[in-house]
Legacy VTK file of the C-alpha trace (Angstrom):
# vtk DataFile Version 3.0
C-alpha trace
ASCII
DATASET POLYDATA
POINTS 343 float
7.905 -13.379 2.180
10.149 -10.585 3.415
11.046 -7.025 2.482
9.326 -3.863 1.320
6.563 -4.124 -1.269
5.221 -0.871 -2.682
1.459 -0.583 -2.979
1.882 1.434 -6.128
-0.448 4.248 -7.140
-2.192 4.317 -10.500
-1.325 7.701 -12.059
-3.913 9.535 -14.129
-3.946 12.211 -16.789
-7.371 13.710 -16.533
-9.615 10.697 -16.116
-7.410 8.308 -18.109
-4.738 6.009 -16.718
-1.283 7.454 -17.406
0.383 4.233 -18.548
3.617 5.969 -19.520
3.836 7.548 -16.089
3.001 4.205 -14.491
5.938 2.526 -16.214
8.228 5.320 -14.994
7.032 4.745 -11.441
7.736 1.018 -11.776
11.239 1.709 -13.094
11.856 4.097 -10.184
10.838 1.445 -7.677
12.943 -1.272 -9.289
16.001 0.981 -9.524
15.770 1.649 -5.798
15.840 -2.000 -4.764
12.228 -2.629 -3.846
11.365 -6.240 -2.930
8.160 -6.182 -4.894
5.256 -4.256 -6.382
1.618 -4.566 -5.363
-0.439 -3.484 -8.361
-4.140 -2.627 -8.488
-4.623 -2.557 -4.741
-6.413 0.034 -2.634
-3.589 2.538 -3.158
-3.872 1.842 -6.888
-7.569 2.826 -6.710
-8.790 -0.590 -7.787
-12.426 0.222 -6.841
-12.610 2.826 -9.606
-10.534 1.093 -12.276
-12.455 -0.573 -15.072
-11.638 -4.262 -15.454
-9.731 -3.428 -18.643
-7.619 -0.875 -16.762
-7.220 -3.252 -13.828
-5.885 -5.971 -16.110
-3.616 -3.550 -17.989
-2.023 -2.379 -14.736
-1.409 -5.977 -13.643
0.007 -7.013 -17.015
2.370 -4.034 -17.232
3.551 -4.648 -13.669
4.147 -8.345 -14.299
6.240 -7.616 -17.404
8.259 -4.797 -15.835
9.111 -6.640 -12.638
9.909 -10.075 -14.078
13.384 -11.114 -13.017
13.862 -7.866 -11.063
11.482 -8.011 -8.116
8.269 -9.780 -7.127
4.871 -8.827 -8.510
1.718 -9.056 -6.404
-1.619 -8.402 -8.093
-4.689 -7.173 -6.277
-7.435 -9.567 -7.353
-9.815 -9.534 -4.395
-13.463 -8.558 -4.675
-16.765 -8.737 -2.833
-17.700 -11.440 -5.339
-15.942 -14.799 -5.320
-16.579 -15.233 -9.044
-14.958 -11.883 -9.836
-11.992 -12.720 -7.621
-11.569 -16.071 -9.377
-11.699 -14.394 -12.787
-9.160 -11.733 -11.794
-6.853 -14.295 -10.188
-7.002 -16.440 -13.319
-5.861 -13.467 -15.404
-3.063 -12.627 -12.947
-1.878 -16.238 -12.900
-1.794 -16.292 -16.705
0.428 -13.182 -16.599
2.744 -15.058 -14.207
2.553 -12.779 -11.196
4.205 -14.122 -8.058
1.258 -13.678 -5.706
-2.234 -12.255 -5.472
-3.623 -10.004 -2.757
-7.139 -11.016 -1.720
-8.933 -8.340 0.294
-11.758 -9.359 2.616
-15.092 -8.988 0.761
-16.319 -5.455 1.338
-19.831 -4.106 1.801
-21.687 -7.436 1.797
-19.621 -8.313 4.893
-19.497 -12.123 5.125
-18.408 -13.641 8.428
-14.868 -14.899 8.916
-16.039 -18.481 8.407
-17.719 -17.518 5.128
-14.669 -15.568 3.973
-12.635 -18.729 4.477
-15.048 -21.342 3.092
-16.767 -19.395 0.308
-13.964 -17.116 -0.825
-10.382 -17.955 0.106
-10.616 -21.736 -0.119
-12.103 -21.752 -3.657
-9.364 -19.374 -4.823
-6.551 -21.265 -3.081
-7.716 -24.647 -4.389
-8.222 -23.381 -7.946
-4.759 -21.797 -8.111
-2.452 -24.011 -6.010
0.736 -22.755 -7.690
0.362 -19.092 -6.798
0.771 -17.489 -3.372
-2.529 -16.259 -1.945
-2.239 -13.301 0.441
-5.346 -12.545 2.506
-5.632 -8.805 3.111
-7.301 -8.090 6.428
-8.398 -4.461 6.733
-11.694 -4.167 8.648
-11.562 -0.365 8.605
-12.139 -0.511 4.835
-14.225 -3.645 4.434
-16.526 -3.767 7.455
-15.639 -7.406 8.058
-12.594 -9.411 9.160
-10.925 -12.745 8.515
-9.897 -13.911 11.985
-6.595 -15.599 12.927
-8.360 -18.915 13.550
-9.633 -19.065 9.982
-6.274 -17.930 8.634
-4.710 -20.855 10.509
-7.218 -23.310 9.033
-6.489 -21.994 5.524
-2.743 -22.325 6.122
-3.174 -25.873 7.380
-5.214 -26.876 4.322
-3.493 -24.830 1.609
0.247 -24.243 1.767
-0.054 -21.459 -0.810
-1.913 -19.430 1.845
1.270 -18.792 3.826
1.265 -15.023 4.316
-1.171 -12.335 5.451
-1.258 -8.570 4.943
-2.175 -7.392 8.426
-3.921 -4.019 8.489
-6.164 -4.398 11.526
-4.039 -2.100 13.678
-4.664 -4.626 16.453
-1.409 -5.897 17.985
-3.179 -8.679 19.908
-4.764 -9.915 16.670
-1.334 -10.043 15.011
0.149 -11.938 17.939
-2.729 -14.419 17.807
-2.004 -15.053 14.116
1.648 -15.782 14.917
0.645 -18.053 17.806
-1.697 -20.134 15.649
0.274 -20.201 12.404
3.830 -20.658 13.717
7.132 -19.196 12.625
7.076 -20.397 9.001
4.019 -18.244 8.257
4.658 -14.671 7.039
2.958 -11.639 8.547
3.378 -8.474 6.479
2.489 -5.058 7.842
-0.254 -3.258 5.972
0.273 -0.094 8.001
3.378 2.040 7.437
3.141 3.462 10.932
3.411 0.028 12.584
6.155 -1.492 10.420
9.062 -1.201 12.838
6.960 -2.256 15.824
5.587 -5.312 14.011
9.028 -6.481 12.866
10.660 -6.066 16.272
7.816 -7.482 18.385
8.899 -11.023 19.304
5.274 -12.182 19.331
4.592 -10.897 15.788
7.901 -11.104 13.903
6.610 -9.430 10.767
8.669 -10.005 7.650
8.205 -6.581 6.145
5.603 -4.166 4.845
3.300 -3.524 1.937
3.964 0.182 1.998
2.235 3.294 0.738
4.940 5.757 1.696
7.535 3.811 -0.321
5.897 5.299 -3.418
8.089 8.326 -2.675
10.876 6.856 -0.504
11.402 3.233 -1.650
15.085 3.112 -0.706
14.530 4.437 2.801
11.701 2.006 3.587
13.603 -0.898 2.006
16.663 -0.073 4.121
14.489 0.246 7.230
13.029 -3.223 6.744
16.345 -4.824 5.798
18.175 -3.423 8.817
15.323 -4.374 11.146
15.231 -7.965 9.913
18.993 -8.207 10.390
18.649 -7.033 13.981
20.418 -3.718 13.389
17.738 -1.836 15.279
19.787 1.268 16.087
20.417 1.990 12.385
16.814 1.157 11.517
15.625 3.517 14.248
17.600 6.384 12.706
15.753 5.910 9.422
12.464 5.523 11.265
12.926 8.766 13.189
13.410 10.567 9.860
10.485 9.076 7.951
7.930 8.594 10.732
6.259 11.995 10.090
5.437 10.807 6.563
3.826 7.608 7.851
1.457 9.681 9.966
-0.100 11.365 6.936
-0.732 8.322 4.728
-4.261 8.750 6.084
-5.195 11.577 8.439
-8.073 13.827 9.436
-8.696 17.559 9.661
-11.482 19.598 11.214
-13.124 21.826 8.604
-15.426 24.799 9.264
-18.839 25.083 7.602
-21.773 27.451 8.281
-23.346 24.619 10.285
-20.345 23.803 12.435
-17.087 21.964 11.986
-16.992 18.658 10.116
-14.352 15.930 10.123
-12.574 15.437 6.801
-10.803 12.112 6.423
-7.972 12.243 3.918
-7.895 8.534 3.183
-5.264 6.732 1.155
-4.342 7.435 -1.667
-5.411 11.096 -1.409
-2.343 12.208 0.539
0.333 10.105 -1.200
-0.818 11.250 -4.640
-0.762 14.884 -3.510
2.761 14.420 -2.133
3.886 12.780 -5.375
2.491 15.726 -7.334
4.270 18.183 -5.028
7.531 16.288 -5.573
7.115 16.167 -9.358
6.320 12.479 -9.820
3.605 11.052 -12.116
0.422 10.867 -10.085
-2.541 12.938 -11.186
-5.518 13.284 -8.904
-7.729 10.549 -7.535
-10.811 9.269 -9.304
-14.153 10.491 -8.039
-15.708 10.181 -5.584
-12.248 10.662 -4.038
-11.497 14.350 -4.369
-8.661 16.530 -3.098
-7.069 17.458 0.176
-8.576 20.426 1.929
-6.351 23.495 2.262
-5.761 22.489 5.893
-4.766 18.982 4.797
-2.505 20.294 2.047
-0.727 22.528 4.554
-0.067 19.514 6.773
1.239 17.458 3.848
3.630 20.069 2.462
4.905 21.086 5.903
5.610 17.427 6.665
7.564 17.064 3.420
9.528 20.218 4.228
10.261 18.963 7.747
11.557 15.616 6.495
13.609 17.312 3.755
15.131 19.729 6.260
16.012 16.900 8.652
17.580 14.686 5.957
17.496 15.820 2.326
19.092 12.545 1.208
15.769 10.771 1.791
14.445 12.367 -1.408
17.658 12.166 -3.426
16.483 9.072 -5.374
13.589 11.165 -6.719
15.942 13.949 -7.755
18.317 11.508 -9.461
15.647 9.516 -11.306
13.207 12.263 -12.333
15.729 15.123 -12.642
13.905 17.226 -10.086
15.078 19.897 -7.638
13.113 18.973 -4.517
13.978 22.176 -2.651
12.580 24.307 -5.468
9.378 22.286 -5.677
8.764 22.419 -1.938
8.904 26.211 -2.121
6.578 26.732 -5.096
3.352 26.482 -3.145
1.661 29.038 -5.388
1.791 26.538 -8.248
0.000 23.853 -6.240
-3.492 25.253 -5.828
-4.888 22.477 -8.011
-4.094 19.998 -5.213
-6.617 21.269 -2.668
-9.972 22.909 -2.141
-11.895 24.533 0.661
-14.359 22.388 2.595
-17.163 24.899 1.989
LINES 1 344
343 0 1 2 3 4 5 6 7 8 9 10 11 12 13 14 15 16 17 18 19 20 21 22 23 24 25 26 27 28 29 30 31 32 33 34 35 36 37 38 39 40 41 42 43 44 45 46 47 48 49 50 51 52 53 54 55 56 57 58 59 60 61 62 63 64 65 66 67 68 69 70 71 72 73 74 75 76 77 78 79 80 81 82 83 84 85 86 87 88 89 90 91 92 93 94 95 96 97 98 99 100 101 102 103 104 105 106 107 108 109 110 111 112 113 114 115 116 117 118 119 120 121 122 123 124 125 126 127 128 129 130 131 132 133 134 135 136 137 138 139 140 141 142 143 144 145 146 147 148 149 150 151 152 153 154 155 156 157 158 159 160 161 162 163 164 165 166 167 168 169 170 171 172 173 174 175 176 177 178 179 180 181 182 183 184 185 186 187 188 189 190 191 192 193 194 195 196 197 198 199 200 201 202 203 204 205 206 207 208 209 210 211 212 213 214 215 216 217 218 219 220 221 222 223 224 225 226 227 228 229 230 231 232 233 234 235 236 237 238 239 240 241 242 243 244 245 246 247 248 249 250 251 252 253 254 255 256 257 258 259 260 261 262 263 264 265 266 267 268 269 270 271 272 273 274 275 276 277 278 279 280 281 282 283 284 285 286 287 288 289 290 291 292 293 294 295 296 297 298 299 300 301 302 303 304 305 306 307 308 309 310 311 312 313 314 315 316 317 318 319 320 321 322 323 324 325 326 327 328 329 330 331 332 333 334 335 336 337 338 339 340 341 342
């Protein structure tokens, strides 16, 4: 498994899924050469989608991408039975792979994640690629490299992992135990280039958030890196790196009782940036809210900086959606709906 896979947002109109806008986003990604789409993942706000919406998003993605790029469906849960049910639906819709996040909140151990969760899914659906998604910062638990290696040894359809631990030593341990035929995919935009070029990790690509707005740039970055053309890849990286730093970020916000830390967690920032740029997005579903004014200022200034440094990065958006990016980046007065004050 190689390339750039976009963890696509689920756009909303009010509190309803904007299915028309979603199809436009899929077409935009496909037109710009993306390797694949990851639908109904964390960036797609799977925790707040109803199961009907979840299934609709997967089905639309599977149909749109067929024969054009790969389709990965988020079907993980904190319940093995729910994950089995969702994976069965995804398999029936002929997706190429399923993304199985570590069970959140109830926090099973790595051994339990393997024996009571991944193995039942992998054995029930031997003809579909199973991608464990290891992100302890979200789930409060972690599937360890040793258990990944056991799964890979027992089930050849468990041959790739989405690595979002942020722990380089953990990634290197996975490569050491699983060998060179196993795929490690970055789950962190900010570590993509490092993970691909590290000889002890050898990542094959990224499941990217920032490619929602710059699919061509991230695809080119990964392709050049995998081909060993690091100097050209580094030029792209130097341009887009500021965007990777605000996929999730924090601000200090004043209140009458002292400053508080506000964490703008994914997909809060990417959906705000998409709205600024004129793409279908809508807000996030509650309890996710909005950026603070401080956070909004960081986001729009970052977009302006990247645009000033290399306007061609956003040209695919202009061409596909018929948008003047420069005009939108300078209409801040029309964007007050994207933020609120902390107090």
